[in-house]
N, C-alpha and C positions, 0 to 999 in steps of 0.2 A: 240185247244189247244193240245199241245203235253206236255212230260215228259220236253223237253227243251224251251218251251214256246209257243208262238203264233206261227203256220203255215200260211206263206203268199204264196198265189197261184198266179202265173203271169195271167193275162189277155191278152188277145189279140183282137184287133178291127179291124176291116176295114176304113183303110181313106175313103175322098172322091173322093180322086185320085184312089184310089183301085176301089173305088165301078163304076167310070167310067170306066176304065180300064175293069172290068169283063164285064160291060155290054156291053162295044163298042168290046170286042174282040181283042182290041189291048194292049197286051202285047208284044210288041219287046225285044229283049235281055233278055229271060230271059227262064230259063229251066222248062222242063217239071216237076219234081217234084216241083218246089215255085208254077209253075201253078194250080198242082191239090191241093195244100196246099190252094191257095187263093182261088180257085173254093167251096174247104170242107167250109172253113170258112164262104163263102158267104152265102151258100146253109143253115148253122146254123147261120143265120141274124146275122150275118157279127161280131158279137162279140161271145167270147169261152173263157172259161177256159183252162190252157194248159193239164189238165186231162182230160176234154171232146176230144180235138182237139185229143191228142192220143189216145182216143178210136175209137172215130168215123172217125176220117183222114184216108185215104188211103194209106200214108205213116205210113213206120217204124219211130220208135222215132227219131231217129239219124237224119234217111234225114229229119222226121219236124223238126229237131230242127235250121238244116241249112239251109232246106229253110223258116224258120220264121224271124232267121236274114238276111237274103237277102231282103225277104218282107219288113222289117224295113228301111232297109238299102236303099231301094231304097223308100220310104215312102206310099207304098200300104198298110202297115199296121203297128200300132203304137202297144206299150206294155206297159203293166205296173202292178202296185196292185193295189185291191179293193179300191176303193174309189178315187185312181188317176185318174183313165178314164173315164172322162163323156160321157155318152150314150145322143144321142140324141143332139138338137141344144142350145146354150148357153141361 
């Protein structure tokens, strides 16, 4: 909670398709920075908050933002706020 209200941080989670791509090594048409960010997120357990990624990822924050957007657009990663992402099977 801040002076302006609650702070919601964005979380990112590797999707089943993203997990398959990382494990198989099949990442066609994806830039090196996005591959690294996906590998970093996978190494972190497949689920991380923006701040964790910013501190642990090998990319700088600007590259990280662009790479995450690309990974979300490709369907390899999903994003949301706490409570919006379900961890594990339904």
